[in-house]
C-alpha positions as CSV (number, residue, x, y, z in Angstrom):
1,M,-2.7,33.3,5.9
2,S,-0.1,32.3,3.3
3,K,0.1,28.8,1.7
4,I,3.3,28.0,3.6
5,E,1.6,28.8,6.9
6,K,-1.4,26.7,6.0
7,R,0.8,23.8,5.2
8,E,2.7,24.2,8.5
9,N,-0.7,24.2,10.4
10,I,-1.8,21.1,8.5
11,F,1.5,19.4,9.4
12,K,1.3,20.4,13.1
13,K,-2.4,19.3,13.2
14,A,-1.6,15.9,11.6
15,W,1.5,15.3,13.8
16,G,-0.7,15.9,16.9
17,H,-2.5,12.5,16.3
18,L,-0.8,9.7,18.3
19,S,-1.8,7.0,15.8
20,L,-0.3,8.9,13.0
21,R,3.0,9.4,14.9
22,I,3.2,5.7,15.8
23,G,2.2,4.6,12.3
24,L,4.6,6.9,10.5
25,I,7.6,6.1,12.8
26,G,7.0,2.4,12.6
27,S,6.5,2.4,8.8
28,I,9.6,4.5,8.3
29,I,11.7,2.2,10.4
30,F,10.6,-0.9,8.4
31,A,11.0,1.0,5.1
32,L,14.5,2.1,6.0
33,L,15.5,-1.4,6.9
34,A,14.1,-2.6,3.6
35,I,16.0,0.1,1.7
36,I,19.2,-0.6,3.5
37,S,19.0,-4.2,2.4
38,I,19.6,-3.0,-1.2
39,F,23.2,-2.1,-0.2
40,W,23.9,-4.1,2.9
41,T,22.6,-7.0,5.0
42,P,24.3,-8.6,8.1
43,H,24.9,-11.7,5.9
44,D,24.7,-12.5,2.3
45,I,21.3,-14.3,1.7
46,T,22.5,-15.9,-1.5
47,L,25.2,-18.0,0.3
48,L,23.9,-21.3,1.7
49,N,25.6,-22.8,4.8
50,I,23.8,-26.0,5.7
51,S,26.1,-26.6,8.7
52,N,24.7,-23.5,10.3
53,R,21.1,-24.2,9.7
54,F,18.5,-23.8,12.5
55,L,20.8,-21.9,14.8
56,G,19.2,-19.9,17.6
57,P,19.7,-16.2,18.2
58,S,23.3,-15.2,18.8
59,S,25.7,-12.3,18.5
60,T,26.5,-13.5,15.0
61,H,22.9,-14.2,13.9
62,W,20.6,-12.0,16.0
63,L,17.4,-13.9,14.9
64,G,19.0,-17.2,14.1
65,T,19.2,-19.0,10.8
66,D,16.8,-20.9,8.5
67,F,16.9,-24.4,7.0
68,F,19.6,-23.3,4.5
69,G,21.8,-21.6,7.1
70,R,20.8,-18.1,5.9
71,D,20.6,-15.3,8.4
72,M,17.0,-14.6,9.4
73,L,17.4,-10.9,10.0
74,S,19.0,-10.5,6.5
75,M,16.1,-12.6,5.0
76,L,13.5,-10.4,6.7
77,M,15.1,-7.2,5.5
78,S,15.3,-8.5,1.9
79,G,11.8,-10.0,2.1
80,A,10.3,-6.7,3.4
81,L,12.0,-4.9,0.5
82,T,10.3,-7.1,-2.1
83,S,6.9,-6.8,-0.3
84,F,7.2,-3.0,-0.2
85,I,8.3,-2.7,-3.9
86,V,5.5,-5.0,-5.1
87,A,2.8,-3.1,-3.0
88,L,4.2,0.3,-3.9
89,I,4.2,-0.3,-7.7
90,A,0.8,-1.9,-7.6
91,V,-0.7,1.0,-5.7
92,S,0.9,3.5,-8.0
93,I,-0.7,1.6,-11.0
94,G,-4.1,1.9,-9.4
95,L,-3.5,5.6,-8.4
96,L,-2.2,6.7,-11.8
97,I,-4.9,5.0,-13.8
98,G,-7.9,4.9,-11.5
99,T,-7.7,8.5,-10.3
100,P,-7.9,10.1,-13.8
101,L,-10.8,7.8,-14.7
102,G,-12.8,8.7,-11.6
103,L,-12.1,12.4,-12.1
104,L,-13.1,12.4,-15.7
105,A,-16.2,10.3,-15.0
106,A,-17.4,12.8,-12.5
107,S,-16.6,15.8,-14.7
108,Y,-18.0,14.5,-18.0
109,G,-20.8,12.2,-16.8
110,G,-23.0,10.5,-19.4
111,I,-21.9,7.5,-21.3
112,F,-18.3,7.9,-20.2
113,E,-19.2,7.8,-16.5
114,W,-21.4,4.7,-17.2
115,L,-18.6,2.9,-18.9
116,V,-16.2,3.7,-16.0
117,L,-18.7,2.5,-13.4
118,K,-19.4,-0.7,-15.3
119,G,-15.6,-1.3,-15.8
120,N,-15.2,-0.9,-12.1
121,D,-17.9,-3.5,-11.4
122,F,-16.2,-5.9,-13.8
123,L,-12.7,-5.5,-12.3
124,F,-14.2,-5.8,-8.8
125,A,-15.5,-9.2,-9.8
126,F,-11.8,-10.4,-10.1
127,P,-10.0,-10.1,-6.8
128,A,-6.2,-10.0,-6.9
129,I,-5.9,-13.8,-6.3
130,I,-8.2,-14.5,-9.2
131,S,-6.4,-12.1,-11.5
132,A,-3.1,-13.6,-10.4
133,I,-4.3,-17.1,-11.3
134,I,-5.4,-16.0,-14.7
135,I,-2.2,-14.0,-15.4
136,T,0.2,-16.8,-14.1
137,A,-1.7,-19.4,-16.1
138,I,-0.8,-17.4,-19.2
139,F,2.7,-16.0,-18.3
140,G,3.8,-18.0,-15.3
141,P,4.2,-17.0,-11.6
142,S,6.5,-14.0,-10.8
143,A,6.7,-10.9,-8.8
144,I,5.9,-8.8,-11.9
145,N,2.7,-10.7,-12.5
146,A,1.7,-10.3,-8.9
147,I,2.2,-6.5,-9.3
148,I,0.0,-6.5,-12.4
149,A,-2.7,-8.5,-10.6
150,I,-2.7,-6.3,-7.5
151,G,-2.4,-3.1,-9.6
152,I,-5.5,-4.1,-11.7
153,F,-7.5,-4.6,-8.5
154,N,-6.4,-1.2,-7.3
155,I,-7.7,0.7,-10.3
156,P,-11.4,0.6,-9.5
157,V,-10.7,1.4,-5.9
158,F,-9.0,4.7,-6.8
159,A,-11.6,5.4,-9.5
160,R,-14.4,5.1,-7.0
161,V,-12.7,7.2,-4.4
162,S,-11.8,10.0,-6.8
163,R,-15.2,10.0,-8.4
164,G,-17.0,10.1,-5.1
165,G,-14.7,12.9,-3.9
166,A,-15.2,14.9,-7.1
167,L,-19.0,14.6,-7.0
168,S,-19.0,15.9,-3.4
169,I,-17.3,19.2,-4.5
170,I,-18.3,19.6,-8.1
171,S,-21.4,21.6,-7.3
172,N,-19.3,24.2,-5.3
173,D,-19.3,27.8,-6.4
174,Y,-15.7,27.9,-7.4
175,I,-16.3,25.0,-9.9
176,A,-19.2,27.0,-11.4
177,A,-17.0,30.1,-11.6
178,A,-14.3,28.0,-13.4
179,R,-16.9,26.9,-15.9
180,L,-18.1,30.4,-16.5
181,S,-14.6,31.5,-17.1
182,G,-14.4,29.1,-20.0
183,R,-12.5,26.2,-18.4
184,N,-13.2,22.8,-19.9
185,N,-14.1,19.7,-18.0
186,F,-10.6,18.3,-18.3
187,N,-9.0,21.4,-16.9
188,I,-11.5,21.6,-14.0
189,A,-10.9,17.9,-13.1
190,F,-7.1,18.2,-12.8
191,V,-6.6,21.8,-11.8
192,H,-9.6,22.5,-9.5
193,I,-10.9,19.2,-8.3
194,L,-7.8,17.0,-7.9
195,P,-6.0,19.3,-5.4
196,N,-9.1,19.3,-3.2
197,I,-9.4,15.5,-3.0
198,A,-5.7,14.9,-2.6
199,S,-6.1,14.1,1.1
200,L,-8.7,11.4,0.2
201,L,-6.2,9.8,-2.2
202,I,-3.3,10.0,0.3
203,V,-5.3,8.2,2.9
204,Q,-6.6,5.6,0.5
205,S,-3.0,5.0,-0.8
206,S,-1.8,4.2,2.7
207,V,-4.7,1.7,3.1
208,Q,-4.1,0.1,-0.2
209,L,-0.4,-0.1,0.5
210,S,-1.1,-2.2,3.5
211,L,-3.6,-4.3,1.6
212,G,-1.0,-4.7,-1.2
213,I,1.6,-6.1,1.2
214,L,-1.0,-8.6,2.4
215,A,-1.9,-9.5,-1.1
216,E,1.7,-10.0,-2.1
217,A,2.3,-12.2,0.9
218,G,-0.8,-14.2,0.0
219,L,0.1,-14.6,-3.6
220,S,3.7,-15.6,-2.8
221,Y,2.4,-18.1,-0.1
222,V,0.4,-20.0,-2.7
223,G,3.2,-19.9,-5.2
224,L,1.8,-17.2,-7.6
225,G,4.1,-14.3,-6.5
226,T,7.8,-13.9,-5.8
227,Q,9.9,-17.0,-6.9
228,P,13.2,-18.2,-5.6
229,P,16.1,-17.3,-5.5
230,A,14.4,-13.9,-4.7
231,T,12.6,-13.8,-1.4
232,S,9.6,-12.1,0.2
233,L,7.8,-12.3,3.5
234,G,5.0,-14.5,2.0
235,L,7.6,-16.8,0.3
236,M,9.3,-17.2,3.7
237,L,6.1,-18.3,5.2
238,K,5.5,-20.8,2.4
239,E,9.0,-22.3,2.7
240,S,8.8,-22.6,6.5
241,Q,5.3,-24.1,6.8
242,S,6.4,-27.7,6.7
243,L,8.8,-27.1,9.6
244,F,6.5,-25.1,11.8
245,L,6.2,-27.8,14.5
246,L,10.0,-28.3,14.7
247,H,11.2,-24.7,14.2
248,P,8.2,-22.3,14.6
249,M,10.2,-19.1,14.6
250,L,10.9,-19.6,10.9
251,A,7.3,-18.8,10.3
252,I,6.6,-16.6,13.3
253,L,9.2,-14.0,12.4
254,P,8.0,-13.2,8.8
255,G,4.4,-13.5,10.1
256,L,5.0,-10.9,12.8
257,T,6.8,-8.7,10.3
258,I,3.8,-8.7,8.0
259,I,1.5,-7.9,10.9
260,A,3.7,-5.1,12.2
261,I,4.1,-3.4,8.8
262,V,0.3,-3.6,8.0
263,L,-0.5,-2.4,11.5
264,F,1.8,0.6,11.3
265,L,0.5,1.5,7.8
266,N,-3.1,1.3,9.0
267,L,-2.3,3.5,12.0
268,A,-0.7,6.0,9.7
269,G,-3.8,5.9,7.4
270,D,-6.2,6.3,10.3
271,G,-4.2,9.3,11.6
272,L,-4.1,10.9,8.2
273,R,-7.8,10.5,7.7
274,D,-8.6,12.0,11.1
275,A,-6.2,14.9,10.5
276,L,-7.0,15.7,6.9
277,D,-10.8,15.2,6.9
278,P,-12.3,18.5,8.0
279,R,-15.6,16.8,8.9
280,L,-13.9,14.5,11.4
281,A,-11.9,17.4,12.8
282,K,-15.1,19.4,13.3
283,Q,-16.8,16.4,14.9
284,G,-13.8,16.0,17.2
285,A,-14.0,19.7,18.2
286,L,-17.7,19.3,19.0
287,D,-17.1,16.2,21.1
288,S,-14.4,18.0,23.0
289,A,-16.7,21.0,23.6
290,G,-19.5,18.7,24.7
């Protein structure tokens, strides 16, 4: 079977999972709405119109307006864009730094592996909120500092996943054959091991992306993330909390948006895990046969 046919079979198998279809479709819809907000929103969120504040849903403002008269749909689109960007960059930082560290730790072992493991333990001692407090105490609150804080927390996550995946296959015959052919540890790690753990990293990336959106929302809610005049879903929650009893939809809408995005991303991650993990696929076949 050719590589193209194998890829087509993998795609068909993955698409056969209902949770993956729902998760991907929902995530793509929210991502497209966020991307569209770069070029167009129903109303300009930088223009304040106090006379139109607290309006209910209408043909002009589908989801109403907030306390500054800004269109809620436009705010949600722009807020989702900020949340996606922060989470995506933070996950990329963890992926691009943590994955090589984990691969090289598994390949070289010894003192290098010990240093990576101890470094992971050290970084795990500082959750994103603690890292953000330290960073913002030095440089001030901003979306960039939130990205750095969340990205630092993602590094040990990907390092552990890639190291664990590498250790599970490093004793295979094709790795031994690569060593006998004169390949060094660096080449083996990135040419032979990395492609075989790519599915683990893809699944973990989807999970960390959802966690990154939650982390960004939490940091912005406590004032350590995105700052006005920019907006994000967490910042919208923070700004509307004092008006919750009078106008609850101002907080409910961004809250539901966060929940929906995280839910769809988690569904996509679960579907990818079930489709790409051969052990789970084999177990599913056995259960069906039973």
